[in-house]
TORKOL-4160 file (C-alpha; in steps of 0.2 Angstrom, whole numbers, padded with zeros to 4 digits, m for minus):
151
<pt num="1" X="0369" Y="m0332" Z="m0045"/>
<pt num="2" X="0383" Y="m0322" Z="m0038"/>
<pt num="3" X="0388" Y="m0320" Z="m0019"/>
<pt num="4" X="0391" Y="m0303" Z="m0013"/>
<pt num="5" X="0395" Y="m0295" Z="0004"/>
<pt num="6" X="0383" Y="m0280" Z="0004"/>
<pt num="7" X="0397" Y="m0269" Z="0011"/>
<pt num="8" X="0407" Y="m0271" Z="m0005"/>
<pt num="9" X="0394" Y="m0263" Z="m0016"/>
<pt num="10" X="0402" Y="m0246" Z="m0013"/>
<pt num="11" X="0416" Y="m0253" Z="m0024"/>
<pt num="12" X="0404" Y="m0258" Z="m0038"/>
<pt num="13" X="0394" Y="m0242" Z="m0040"/>
<pt num="14" X="0391" Y="m0239" Z="m0059"/>
<pt num="15" X="0395" Y="m0257" Z="m0063"/>
<pt num="16" X="0381" Y="m0270" Z="m0067"/>
<pt num="17" X="0383" Y="m0283" Z="m0053"/>
<pt num="18" X="0370" Y="m0296" Z="m0057"/>
<pt num="19" X="0358" Y="m0302" Z="m0070"/>
<pt num="20" X="0343" Y="m0313" Z="m0064"/>
<pt num="21" X="0338" Y="m0329" Z="m0073"/>
<pt num="22" X="0322" Y="m0329" Z="m0083"/>
<pt num="23" X="0305" Y="m0330" Z="m0075"/>
<pt num="24" X="0289" Y="m0334" Z="m0084"/>
<pt num="25" X="0275" Y="m0323" Z="m0081"/>
<pt num="26" X="0260" Y="m0335" Z="m0083"/>
<pt num="27" X="0242" Y="m0331" Z="m0085"/>
<pt num="28" X="0239" Y="m0340" Z="m0068"/>
<pt num="29" X="0252" Y="m0328" Z="m0060"/>
<pt num="30" X="0243" Y="m0313" Z="m0068"/>
<pt num="31" X="0226" Y="m0319" Z="m0062"/>
<pt num="32" X="0233" Y="m0322" Z="m0044"/>
<pt num="33" X="0239" Y="m0304" Z="m0044"/>
<pt num="34" X="0223" Y="m0297" Z="m0050"/>
<pt num="35" X="0214" Y="m0307" Z="m0036"/>
<pt num="36" X="0226" Y="m0300" Z="m0023"/>
<pt num="37" X="0225" Y="m0282" Z="m0028"/>
<pt num="38" X="0207" Y="m0281" Z="m0035"/>
<pt num="39" X="0214" Y="m0275" Z="m0052"/>
<pt num="40" X="0203" Y="m0286" Z="m0063"/>
<pt num="41" X="0204" Y="m0275" Z="m0079"/>
<pt num="42" X="0200" Y="m0286" Z="m0094"/>
<pt num="43" X="0216" Y="m0283" Z="m0103"/>
<pt num="44" X="0224" Y="m0293" Z="m0089"/>
<pt num="45" X="0212" Y="m0307" Z="m0086"/>
<pt num="46" X="0200" Y="m0309" Z="m0100"/>
<pt num="47" X="0209" Y="m0320" Z="m0113"/>
<pt num="48" X="0195" Y="m0320" Z="m0126"/>
<pt num="49" X="0192" Y="m0301" Z="m0125"/>
<pt num="50" X="0210" Y="m0297" Z="m0126"/>
<pt num="51" X="0212" Y="m0309" Z="m0141"/>
<pt num="52" X="0199" Y="m0299" Z="m0150"/>
<pt num="53" X="0200" Y="m0281" Z="m0143"/>
<pt num="54" X="0218" Y="m0278" Z="m0136"/>
<pt num="55" X="0231" Y="m0271" Z="m0148"/>
<pt num="56" X="0242" Y="m0284" Z="m0141"/>
<pt num="57" X="0230" Y="m0299" Z="m0145"/>
<pt num="58" X="0234" Y="m0307" Z="m0128"/>
<pt num="59" X="0232" Y="m0303" Z="m0110"/>
<pt num="60" X="0246" Y="m0293" Z="m0102"/>
<pt num="61" X="0254" Y="m0292" Z="m0085"/>
<pt num="62" X="0250" Y="m0278" Z="m0073"/>
<pt num="63" X="0264" Y="m0265" Z="m0073"/>
<pt num="64" X="0264" Y="m0267" Z="m0054"/>
<pt num="65" X="0265" Y="m0286" Z="m0055"/>
<pt num="66" X="0281" Y="m0283" Z="m0065"/>
<pt num="67" X="0287" Y="m0271" Z="m0052"/>
<pt num="68" X="0283" Y="m0283" Z="m0038"/>
<pt num="69" X="0294" Y="m0296" Z="m0046"/>
<pt num="70" X="0310" Y="m0286" Z="m0042"/>
<pt num="71" X="0313" Y="m0294" Z="m0025"/>
<pt num="72" X="0312" Y="m0311" Z="m0032"/>
<pt num="73" X="0323" Y="m0307" Z="m0047"/>
<pt num="74" X="0337" Y="m0299" Z="m0036"/>
<pt num="75" X="0336" Y="m0315" Z="m0025"/>
<pt num="76" X="0338" Y="m0325" Z="m0040"/>
<pt num="77" X="0353" Y="m0315" Z="m0045"/>
<pt num="78" X="0362" Y="m0311" Z="m0029"/>
<pt num="79" X="0365" Y="m0320" Z="m0013"/>
<pt num="80" X="0370" Y="m0306" Z="0000"/>
<pt num="81" X="0381" Y="m0311" Z="0014"/>
<pt num="82" X="0383" Y="m0303" Z="0031"/>
<pt num="83" X="0365" Y="m0297" Z="0030"/>
<pt num="84" X="0352" Y="m0297" Z="0044"/>
<pt num="85" X="0338" Y="m0291" Z="0033"/>
<pt num="86" X="0333" Y="m0280" Z="0018"/>
<pt num="87" X="0319" Y="m0268" Z="0017"/>
<pt num="88" X="0312" Y="m0260" Z="0001"/>
<pt num="89" X="0313" Y="m0241" Z="0004"/>
<pt num="90" X="0305" Y="m0235" Z="m0012"/>
<pt num="91" X="0308" Y="m0229" Z="m0029"/>
<pt num="92" X="0315" Y="m0213" Z="m0036"/>
<pt num="93" X="0310" Y="m0216" Z="m0054"/>
<pt num="94" X="0299" Y="m0229" Z="m0063"/>
<pt num="95" X="0294" Y="m0232" Z="m0080"/>
<pt num="96" X="0283" Y="m0246" Z="m0088"/>
<pt num="97" X="0291" Y="m0245" Z="m0105"/>
<pt num="98" X="0283" Y="m0260" Z="m0114"/>
<pt num="99" X="0270" Y="m0273" Z="m0110"/>
<pt num="100" X="0273" Y="m0291" Z="m0103"/>
<pt num="101" X="0261" Y="m0302" Z="m0113"/>
<pt num="102" X="0255" Y="m0318" Z="m0103"/>
<pt num="103" X="0268" Y="m0332" Z="m0105"/>
<pt num="104" X="0283" Y="m0320" Z="m0108"/>
<pt num="105" X="0299" Y="m0323" Z="m0098"/>
<pt num="106" X="0307" Y="m0308" Z="m0090"/>
<pt num="107" X="0324" Y="m0305" Z="m0081"/>
<pt num="108" X="0332" Y="m0291" Z="m0072"/>
<pt num="109" X="0349" Y="m0282" Z="m0073"/>
<pt num="110" X="0355" Y="m0273" Z="m0057"/>
<pt num="111" X="0368" Y="m0259" Z="m0056"/>
<pt num="112" X="0371" Y="m0250" Z="m0040"/>
<pt num="113" X="0371" Y="m0231" Z="m0043"/>
<pt num="114" X="0374" Y="m0225" Z="m0025"/>
<pt num="115" X="0378" Y="m0233" Z="m0008"/>
<pt num="116" X="0375" Y="m0222" Z="0007"/>
<pt num="117" X="0375" Y="m0225" Z="0026"/>
<pt num="118" X="0358" Y="m0222" Z="0033"/>
<pt num="119" X="0351" Y="m0225" Z="0050"/>
<pt num="120" X="0360" Y="m0240" Z="0054"/>
<pt num="121" X="0359" Y="m0247" Z="0037"/>
<pt num="122" X="0367" Y="m0247" Z="0020"/>
<pt num="123" X="0355" Y="m0239" Z="0007"/>
<pt num="124" X="0358" Y="m0244" Z="m0011"/>
<pt num="125" X="0350" Y="m0236" Z="m0025"/>
<pt num="126" X="0349" Y="m0249" Z="m0039"/>
<pt num="127" X="0347" Y="m0245" Z="m0057"/>
<pt num="128" X="0336" Y="m0259" Z="m0063"/>
<pt num="129" X="0331" Y="m0264" Z="m0080"/>
<pt num="130" X="0318" Y="m0278" Z="m0083"/>
<pt num="131" X="0319" Y="m0286" Z="m0100"/>
<pt num="132" X="0308" Y="m0297" Z="m0110"/>
<pt num="133" X="0315" Y="m0312" Z="m0119"/>
<pt num="134" X="0316" Y="m0309" Z="m0138"/>
<pt num="135" X="0312" Y="m0291" Z="m0136"/>
<pt num="136" X="0324" Y="m0276" Z="m0139"/>
<pt num="137" X="0314" Y="m0265" Z="m0128"/>
<pt num="138" X="0315" Y="m0266" Z="m0109"/>
<pt num="139" X="0298" Y="m0268" Z="m0100"/>
<pt num="140" X="0303" Y="m0258" Z="m0084"/>
<pt num="141" X="0316" Y="m0246" Z="m0079"/>
<pt num="142" X="0318" Y="m0240" Z="m0061"/>
<pt num="143" X="0328" Y="m0232" Z="m0048"/>
<pt num="144" X="0325" Y="m0244" Z="m0033"/>
<pt num="145" X="0330" Y="m0240" Z="m0015"/>
<pt num="146" X="0334" Y="m0254" Z="m0003"/>
<pt num="147" X="0340" Y="m0253" Z="0014"/>
<pt num="148" X="0352" Y="m0267" Z="0020"/>
<pt num="149" X="0355" Y="m0271" Z="0038"/>
<pt num="150" X="0371" Y="m0280" Z="0042"/>
<pt num="151" X="0374" Y="m0293" Z="0055"/>
């Protein structure tokens, strides 16, 4: 983990600033996400059926589950100082590039691509790449907007 004052991100635009640790996406996490969202498609929760009918031969995480891990992954990678709060502001672009089979480990790489002053906050556009352990292909790529409110 690195420590950064959010105001210094302007000097780091275009540079990868952090890589999270690995996070396991367990079947239990997938099931809890299915319960929370009501998205109980068999490819995510039915291990027997996925084993016989899925092209992956195992259940896979919801794309939106992988997306929802961004906040946890950046907190694992960066401790921001001088911060009162941070708010997810949205996404400009998002692609679910490859599946995340149950039991896989993922991590994220974070690069600020722009830093702007916005309504009493600093808005950072992050280029985020989520990768799966032992895979050459990323599982998610996104432009993620976060507004940081300093103390």
